[in-house]
Steps between C-alpha positions, in 0.01 A plus 500: 500500500602279792746324272652830385523618863677179602751533217560876498378656826475278808389144568455597865249773416295254297503251787402764756242711315380214283393307808227760561204526266604845379835359391318288241292780348573764236370856519314656207464853642451691824301808597426661835484230769443218252713259298344318203657165414535338158214263585270793577504474880508832688724510807473761775855625564516558875881521502519858376794376291690452828501876550522607134133541413350769722349631176388156385589339169528729197351817644356696204665831595839336527458322166402833343805679641732233361322507166537880473870471576549240226289681243707818544818297446631662816862437589549241774833592654826660396796577723566828320152648556319580821158335524183706551331184629760447773473867596119485519493174697760625749299818546172316552650269763646798685156665503335189645757398760550671837800700614791548264476163324577683178770318301407186303673233294314245288654155444306192389436283805445524873823315576694748283334789683591352839862461391504853359374633833769305688769623267389860554505453878851356486621787282327751729738385774799511261556128551606558861227278646463129431173366646143482376215381723183320391214316668469128564195437276604730217453456126694748287582300187712215367808671358818448701476841667125511560508130585753573774226697675224246437418274794250261348479119473457552126874571475640180647838479321802675660589742222787741568372815665595861553757542777377657820133395505324450833138451598256600771151384598212630292305765692729450802651821638718320755645272232567802279680683783714193566590478130610864504706438815684214330634747245591800715837658437748606766405866470132428569404505134383213280633274226147461358449681172142383429195340659264330253153389602146445375242699700256226396635154421307373199662155523418455869183713541644695791538874547726717708335702774514877481698504825763268353533698177540826688761341727697382197471845339622673816797266549600529134491879534716491811765284329469645148387166354316494166152351558358314198134396482430220253145542371545305177182301565299734723528818296230680301211440735522130573464521880268801514740795473703606198802338668465312824733729696292805405228403748737639766527879493847654464672162482729514196773254393823617340433280197176341379505199265209416269427267208233243403177703451708809425499369141122461483523129425659568158848643560808364671599809695608570856611807687681620805437850628751667730493798729698786353790506746563126453508512124692825469774390737530160332484576128416860414832617358659486157740215583226273640211595271507160326655294777170312518329439168318222315436447130121508525473773762193706420415306183241716325198274464551357849521849653193622312315191626601579858385861459154376400494230769578756770236739365235226507592396856457860616197604292305179570605509868651153520568536874125544561424205274745287701340606827156397373632168374676448831182551702295259293776243455623518858151457647427211266823319585440548873159331465658211307758461774219455755312257279808293415691534827634142471687596185563876522751615761470874436428768243674834473570781259453860402316652204510272197772275642374227733618158606338181627724292726398136483575237763755234405245221531498170690797265524325248274585728208854366526376172348369690199824691451690175449351492151709804408851488350791516746584862419157607628508274804821665625346848505474614866188703414343213309178461698426875500570520127278200434205640691523848346583356157200269520267795567656702216463204266136441593413868464640494148383157389148511644416871506725674242663726762875563486692557826852441636680464832752720676861399549548618858359458850265203469438478124161677496254471214512850352188687392619808309251602230559788260381830645235519229323192647127542559295366791362209299852383417602512865186308593569244228841432653360473853227259389753286313735487799212405729405208276860383471554505875175306544674198346730460797874468511539128434289500183672812369854375557426149371361640173792742470768235553336257259484775239871575544596133476298439184619826342 
């Protein structure tokens, strides 16, 4: 498989993922929180599919819904017929979301949904405004448009970007006010057509305060700016409310973006849901009815899967599950931080999305890093990546626990189990992390570097 990847997919992916233990294993099947490998090992998936697996792997209700759809030979999509599945899913979202977030569109990925929301905001202002604001630790996707709004070390190449982008400090009201002032027009109005932000940053494990979010909402109202909340990762219960912003009463964005667990771990589907006045002014007329469209919009099986995924999240009270996980996981990580204070700088998180920030380690680690190829040695975040990567590698290699690290704000080790995780699975992770940290930084990094060199 590595050979086929090198020849037909990406040599770089093989070098990167293959240098970890999980990059040299093949999966036989997956169910719930567990992955079974070809050699029979069972691995606890504590990544939550990087936001995709709130429901876990292969949830039986979701498999059954897809099976029913296939057995009926239901029609997937056709431009000449309206879809009952799109109608039902749009209705259900409107019933669950606050205010008049009533009009939905269903593309395939979070980045597509972000770009669709931006496009709607631009059209809402008839193209008369030219600026979009985003935060300085944002992650909105890797397409050219969504990537223009992504401020993350993960995107390190200067791709061309949307014209008129500007940034402000995350959770910083003064910085936001200054950004607005930079784009005032002579008549006291604004050139800003949209503000895009994540109420909770899944890549940096930070959240906006209620005061900041209400300040942004008020200023956007005053200047008629379309406010877009990106909850691609944090939607469907992950942080302890159905969407993170919903913990704040009567705080409603103009557009909400969702994806990842929206598809129940089986469907590639995203959505953006707009307030009525935004959508109707932008698109709701005969001439503009198809001004924004995509081939696989509302694809039947994907939409049916999302309908079932949403129903499960509501009926099984995924927000409550996340709150319980958060209490047990957060308390456990705080105790580990006290025990291993030489290695752990901080822990933070909300619900079933927590991070462990590890210290960069002593200067003597620089001698170990000289064993690495030059491309690694030139990475400005090398020592942080090595320390966190070493812990991830040891968790997997020694304890059969799969984790990953965030791309923003200190590269935290992310603990984000599926929302179906039970107490014993949370405790298994905490015990494994405790034993890994017991080894100490030098032993962990030395073993990790040697493994990469020999791989």
